C-alpha positions as CSV (number, residue, x, y, z in Angstrom):
1,M,-0.2,-0.1,-0.3
2,L,1.7,3.3,-1.0
3,V,1.9,6.0,1.3
4,P,1.0,9.4,0.3
5,A,3.1,12.7,1.2
6,P,2.9,14.1,4.4
7,A,2.2,17.8,5.6
8,I,5.6,18.7,7.9
9,I,6.0,20.6,10.6
10,E,9.6,21.7,11.5
11,L,11.2,22.3,14.7
12,D,11.3,25.6,14.5
13,G,8.3,27.0,14.8
14,I,6.7,23.9,16.2
15,D,3.9,25.3,18.7
16,E,2.5,28.0,16.7
17,T,2.3,25.2,14.1
18,I,0.6,23.1,16.1
19,A,-1.3,25.5,17.6
20,A,-3.0,26.7,14.3
21,L,-3.8,22.8,13.1
22,P,-7.5,21.3,13.0
23,N,-9.0,18.9,15.5
24,S,-9.2,16.4,12.8
25,D,-9.0,13.0,12.2
26,A,-4.9,12.0,11.1
27,V,-2.3,10.1,11.3
28,F,1.4,11.1,12.9
29,L,4.7,10.5,12.7
30,V,7.1,11.8,15.3
31,W,10.7,11.7,14.2
32,A,14.4,12.2,16.4
33,G,16.7,13.0,14.3
34,G,17.4,10.5,11.1
35,Q,15.2,7.5,13.2
36,S,11.0,7.7,13.5
37,A,10.2,7.6,17.0
38,Y,6.3,7.6,17.8
39,L,3.5,6.2,15.3
40,A,-0.1,7.1,16.3
41,K,-3.2,7.8,14.6
42,T,-6.1,10.3,16.3
43,S,-9.4,11.9,16.3
44,M,-8.0,15.3,17.2
45,L,-4.8,15.8,15.9
46,R,-3.8,19.9,17.3
47,R,-4.6,18.2,21.0
48,R,-2.6,15.0,20.6
49,L,0.4,16.9,19.7
50,L,0.0,19.4,22.1
51,R,-0.4,16.6,24.6
52,I,3.0,14.6,23.8
53,L,4.8,17.5,22.7
54,K,4.3,20.1,25.5
55,P,7.1,21.5,26.9
56,A,8.9,19.5,29.6
57,A,8.1,21.9,32.4
58,G,4.7,21.9,31.5
59,A,4.2,18.4,31.2
60,P,2.8,15.9,33.6
61,R,5.4,13.6,35.1
62,R,4.3,10.2,33.9
63,S,2.7,11.1,30.9
64,L,4.5,11.0,27.7
65,N,6.7,13.7,26.4
66,L,8.7,13.4,23.2
67,R,9.7,17.3,23.6
68,E,13.1,16.7,24.1
69,V,13.9,14.2,20.9
70,V,11.7,15.6,18.1
71,T,13.1,16.9,15.1
72,R,10.5,16.8,13.1
73,V,6.3,15.9,12.8
74,E,5.3,14.4,9.9
75,Y,0.8,14.0,9.7
76,W,-1.3,13.3,7.2
77,F,-5.4,14.3,7.7
78,T,-8.2,11.4,6.9
79,S,-11.7,11.5,6.5
80,S,-12.6,8.8,8.3
81,R,-11.6,6.1,11.1
82,F,-11.5,3.5,8.3
83,E,-8.9,5.5,6.6
84,S,-6.7,6.2,9.4
85,M,-6.4,2.4,10.2
86,L,-5.1,1.5,6.7
87,L,-2.7,4.5,6.8
88,H,-1.6,3.9,10.2
89,Y,-0.9,-0.2,9.4
90,A,0.9,1.0,6.4
91,L,3.2,3.4,7.9
92,A,4.0,1.3,10.6
93,R,5.0,-1.9,8.0
94,E,7.1,0.6,6.6
95,H,8.8,2.5,9.7
96,F,8.9,-0.3,12.0
97,P,8.8,-3.7,10.3
98,E,10.4,-5.6,13.1
99,D,7.7,-4.4,15.5
100,Y,4.2,-3.4,13.6
101,P,1.7,-6.2,14.3
102,R,2.0,-5.3,17.7
103,L,1.7,-1.5,17.2
104,V,-1.4,-2.1,15.2
105,K,-2.7,-4.6,17.4
106,L,-3.0,-7.0,14.6
107,R,-5.5,-9.8,15.2
108,M,-5.9,-12.5,12.4
109,P,-9.4,-13.6,12.3
110,A,-10.5,-17.2,11.4
111,Y,-11.1,-19.3,8.9
112,V,-12.6,-22.8,8.0
113,K,-10.0,-24.6,6.1
114,L,-10.3,-27.5,3.5
115,V,-6.8,-29.1,3.0
116,L,-6.6,-30.6,0.2
117,A,-2.8,-31.3,-0.3
118,N,-4.2,-34.7,1.7
119,E,-5.0,-37.9,0.5
120,F,-7.9,-37.6,2.4
121,P,-9.1,-33.9,3.0
122,R,-10.5,-32.9,5.7
123,T,-11.3,-29.2,7.3
124,H,-10.0,-27.4,10.5
125,V,-10.0,-24.0,11.9
126,T,-7.2,-21.8,11.6
127,T,-6.1,-18.1,11.8
128,R,-3.3,-18.5,9.0
129,L,-2.9,-18.5,5.9
130,T,-0.5,-21.3,4.0
131,G,0.5,-22.2,0.8
132,G,-0.3,-25.4,-0.6
133,P,-3.7,-26.5,-2.4
134,S,-6.4,-25.3,0.3
135,L,-9.7,-23.8,0.5
136,Y,-10.1,-20.9,2.5
137,Y,-13.5,-19.7,4.2
138,G,-13.7,-16.5,6.2
139,P,-13.0,-14.6,7.7
140,F,-15.4,-14.8,10.5
141,R,-15.8,-12.5,13.6
142,T,-14.2,-14.5,16.3
143,R,-13.0,-18.4,16.2
144,A,-15.6,-19.7,18.1
145,A,-18.0,-18.5,15.3
146,A,-15.8,-20.5,13.3
147,E,-16.1,-23.5,14.9
148,L,-20.0,-23.8,15.4
149,F,-20.1,-22.8,11.1
150,E,-17.8,-25.6,10.4
151,N,-19.5,-28.4,13.1
152,Q,-22.7,-27.6,11.6
153,F,-22.1,-27.6,7.9
154,L,-19.8,-31.0,8.1
155,D,-23.3,-32.5,9.6
156,L,-24.6,-32.2,5.3
157,F,-22.0,-34.2,4.1
158,Q,-19.8,-37.6,4.8
159,I,-15.9,-36.6,4.7
160,R,-14.1,-37.1,7.9
161,R,-13.6,-35.6,11.1
162,C,-10.7,-36.7,12.5
163,Q,-7.4,-34.7,12.6
164,E,-4.8,-37.9,12.5
165,N,-2.5,-39.0,9.3
166,L,-4.8,-41.5,8.1
167,E,-3.6,-45.0,7.4
168,P,-6.7,-46.9,6.0
169,S,-6.9,-50.3,7.1
170,P,-9.5,-52.5,8.1
171,Q,-8.8,-53.1,11.6
172,H,-8.6,-49.8,12.0
173,P,-11.0,-48.9,15.3
174,G,-13.3,-45.8,13.5
175,C,-15.4,-43.3,15.4
176,I,-18.7,-42.8,15.9
177,Y,-18.9,-40.2,13.1
178,G,-18.7,-43.6,10.8
179,E,-21.1,-45.4,13.5
180,M,-23.6,-43.1,13.1
181,N,-23.2,-42.8,9.0
182,M,-21.9,-39.5,8.9
183,C,-18.7,-40.5,7.6
184,L,-17.4,-42.1,4.9
185,R,-15.2,-44.4,7.3
186,P,-11.9,-44.0,4.7
187,C,-9.9,-45.4,7.7
188,Q,-11.5,-48.6,7.7
189,Q,-11.8,-49.0,4.2
190,I,-15.1,-48.9,3.5
191,V,-14.7,-46.3,0.7
192,G,-11.1,-45.5,-1.6
193,V,-9.6,-42.4,-2.4
194,E,-11.5,-41.7,-5.5
195,E,-15.0,-42.0,-3.8
196,Y,-13.9,-40.1,-1.1
197,R,-12.8,-37.6,-3.3
198,S,-15.8,-36.9,-5.0
199,E,-17.5,-36.4,-1.9
200,V,-14.6,-33.5,-1.1
201,N,-15.9,-32.1,-4.4
202,R,-19.1,-31.5,-3.1
203,V,-17.6,-30.3,-0.1
204,R,-15.1,-27.8,-2.1
205,D,-18.1,-26.7,-4.6
206,F,-20.4,-25.7,-1.2
207,L,-17.8,-23.5,0.4
208,A,-17.0,-21.7,-3.3
209,G,-20.6,-21.1,-4.1
210,N,-22.0,-20.0,-0.7
211,G,-23.9,-23.2,-0.5
212,A,-26.0,-22.6,-3.8
213,S,-24.8,-26.2,-5.5
214,L,-26.0,-28.1,-2.4
215,I,-29.8,-25.8,-2.0
216,G,-30.1,-25.9,-6.0
217,I,-29.6,-30.0,-5.8
218,T,-31.8,-30.9,-3.2
219,A,-34.6,-28.5,-4.1
220,A,-34.7,-29.9,-7.7
221,A,-34.9,-33.5,-6.3
222,R,-37.4,-31.8,-3.9
223,D,-39.6,-30.7,-7.2
224,R,-39.4,-33.5,-9.1
225,L,-40.5,-36.1,-6.1
226,S,-43.5,-33.8,-5.1
227,G,-44.2,-34.2,-9.2
228,E,-43.8,-37.8,-8.8
229,M,-46.6,-37.8,-6.1
230,N,-43.5,-38.8,-3.3
231,F,-44.6,-36.4,-0.9
232,E,-42.9,-38.5,2.0
233,E,-39.3,-38.3,0.5
234,A,-40.4,-35.1,-1.2
235,A,-40.7,-33.5,2.5
236,R,-37.5,-35.2,3.3
237,Q,-35.8,-33.2,1.1
238,H,-37.6,-30.1,2.0
239,K,-36.4,-30.6,5.8
240,R,-32.9,-30.8,4.1
241,V,-33.3,-27.4,2.2
242,E,-34.4,-25.9,5.0
243,R,-31.4,-27.3,7.2
244,I,-29.0,-25.8,4.5
245,T,-30.4,-22.5,5.0
246,E,-30.1,-22.4,8.5
247,V,-26.4,-23.6,8.1
248,L,-25.5,-21.1,6.3
249,A,-27.3,-18.3,8.3
250,L,-24.7,-19.1,10.6
251,R,-22.1,-17.7,8.3
252,D,-20.8,-14.3,9.6
253,D,-20.8,-11.6,7.0
254,L,-17.5,-11.6,5.4
255,A,-17.1,-15.5,4.8
256,G,-16.7,-17.0,1.9
257,D,-13.6,-18.8,-0.2
258,I,-11.5,-15.6,0.2
259,D,-10.2,-16.1,-3.4
260,R,-13.3,-15.1,-4.7
261,L,-14.0,-12.4,-1.9
262,Y,-14.3,-9.3,-3.2
263,G,-15.9,-5.6,-2.5
264,V,-15.6,-1.6,-2.3
265,A,-15.6,-0.1,1.0
266,V,-16.9,3.7,0.2
267,A,-15.5,6.4,2.6
268,R,-15.9,10.1,2.8
269,A,-13.0,11.9,1.0
270,T,-11.1,14.9,2.8
271,T,-12.9,17.3,0.2
272,P,-16.9,17.4,-0.4
273,E,-16.8,16.9,-3.4
274,N,-15.0,13.5,-3.6
275,V,-15.8,10.2,-2.0
276,L,-12.9,7.6,-1.6
277,L,-13.5,4.2,-3.0
278,W,-11.1,1.4,-1.6
279,F,-11.3,-1.6,-3.4
280,F,-10.3,-5.1,-2.1
281,C,-9.6,-7.7,-4.4
282,Q,-8.8,-11.6,-4.0
283,G,-7.8,-10.5,-0.5
284,T,-5.8,-7.6,-1.6
285,W,-6.8,-3.6,-0.7
286,Q,-6.0,-1.7,-4.1
287,L,-4.9,1.6,-4.1
288,P,-7.6,4.3,-3.0
289,L,-9.3,6.3,-5.4
290,H,-10.8,9.7,-5.7
291,F,-14.3,9.3,-7.2
292,P,-16.0,13.2,-7.9
293,L,-19.1,13.7,-7.5
294,T,-19.6,16.0,-9.8
295,S,-19.8,15.2,-13.4
296,H,-21.9,15.5,-16.1
297,V,-21.6,12.0,-16.7
298,S,-23.9,9.8,-14.3
299,L,-22.4,7.9,-11.6
300,D,-23.2,4.6,-13.0
301,Q,-21.5,5.1,-16.5
302,R,-18.4,6.0,-14.9
303,L,-18.6,3.6,-12.2
304,R,-18.5,1.1,-14.8
305,E,-15.7,2.8,-16.6
306,L,-13.6,2.6,-13.6
307,V,-14.3,-0.8,-12.7
308,A,-13.4,-1.7,-15.8
309,S,-10.4,0.0,-15.6
310,L,-9.1,-1.2,-12.9
311,Q,-6.1,-3.8,-12.6
312,P,-5.6,-5.5,-9.5
313,I,-2.6,-6.2,-7.8
314,A,-1.9,-9.4,-5.5
315,A,-0.5,-9.0,-2.2
316,P,2.4,-11.9,-1.1
317,L,0.4,-14.2,1.1
318,G,1.6,-13.1,4.2
319,E,0.5,-9.2,3.7
320,R,-2.7,-10.7,2.1
321,Q,-3.3,-12.4,5.8
322,E,-3.0,-8.6,7.3
323,H,-5.5,-7.2,4.7
324,L,-7.6,-9.8,5.2
325,A,-7.6,-9.1,8.7
326,M,-7.8,-5.2,8.8
327,L,-11.0,-5.6,7.1
328,A,-12.2,-7.9,9.3
329,R,-11.2,-5.6,11.9
330,W,-13.3,-2.8,10.4
331,H,-16.5,-4.5,9.0
332,Y,-17.1,-6.2,12.0
333,S,-15.8,-3.5,14.9
334,T,-18.3,-1.2,16.6
335,W,-16.9,1.5,15.2
336,S,-16.9,1.0,11.6
337,D,-17.9,3.8,9.8
338,G,-18.1,3.9,5.7
339,E,-19.9,1.4,3.8
340,W,-18.9,-2.3,2.4
341,I,-20.1,-3.4,-0.7
342,G,-19.5,-7.1,-1.3
343,F,-19.2,-9.4,-4.7
344,R,-17.6,-12.4,-6.1
345,S,-16.3,-10.8,-8.9
346,L,-15.5,-7.6,-10.9
347,E,-17.6,-8.6,-13.3
348,E,-20.5,-8.8,-11.0
349,A,-20.1,-5.5,-9.2
350,P,-23.3,-4.4,-8.2
351,Y,-23.5,-1.2,-9.5
352,R,-27.1,0.2,-8.1
353,K,-26.2,-0.8,-4.8
354,L,-22.8,1.5,-5.3
355,V,-24.9,4.9,-6.7
356,R,-26.8,4.4,-3.4
357,A,-23.6,3.7,-1.2
358,I,-22.0,6.7,-2.7
359,S,-24.9,9.0,-2.4
360,R,-25.3,8.2,1.2
361,A,-21.7,8.8,1.9
362,R,-21.8,12.7,0.3
363,V,-24.4,13.6,2.6
């Protein structure tokens, strides 16, 4: 993420310059010689700088005071807490590469991971993204929410829940899920690799499509059975549709296959004639775009042209994990400002929703 050029306060006349600043949202960086010393975000820039740069004689004994070491201050005005969060993160990565996760209090969200590299794939809940063939479903608000969803959606399928590396054998003791016909029991060689993989493919389609494939197949079976006057079996399939719907209702707002996680955060800009559009593509925040509100061309047309011109940048895996964490922090927080519009690809961008969100942001 690129950082815009800062405004600078030099040591000469620092008190007068700070006193003239507005009390508004900003991120600032205090320098001590050639070394960055202190980075923070604030909703009241002038008051915060006066507090930490007060002359030593007038400063409270136990409060942070950088007056004796400061050589200059850099600051960036922001228009929302969302913008402050992302700018603070980008500056922390740049200036404090060894310590930035602690400085920004970076907390990784939870995902349900379908481990496809295993001969007999399984799922588990994790907070880390790793290489290798896997499908990550999330991010969830909490680990408990991810575990609840995993436990409930696995009831719809028959893949294993054990975490061991299987060595299939007819003498394997199995588990309770096999006894309840909730697992295909590959551990006991009841099914082979190919048959087990076909069930895994159903799980992958369910997660990648947010349940659409399973609901579609089950609803079609229900309608067919009803047409054949097999009402008892049709009622059973209808109950299954209801059960699938209940499981999908357990998902958090952002939860989905992260490779298909697209969206845009619509936020106010520092100037009233613009809004900021922060596109999110496959787990990576793109550079913010200043979208002008005044034009003779319609919002819808300009949005379509903007999306068509996008060339998304893919972040490395570690940075992508952090971008997802920042999205989850903002979206699931109680203080979230701006508006999130999610979709599954740039070709499926919901322009009507975007136009309405931009109209609300300009008020």
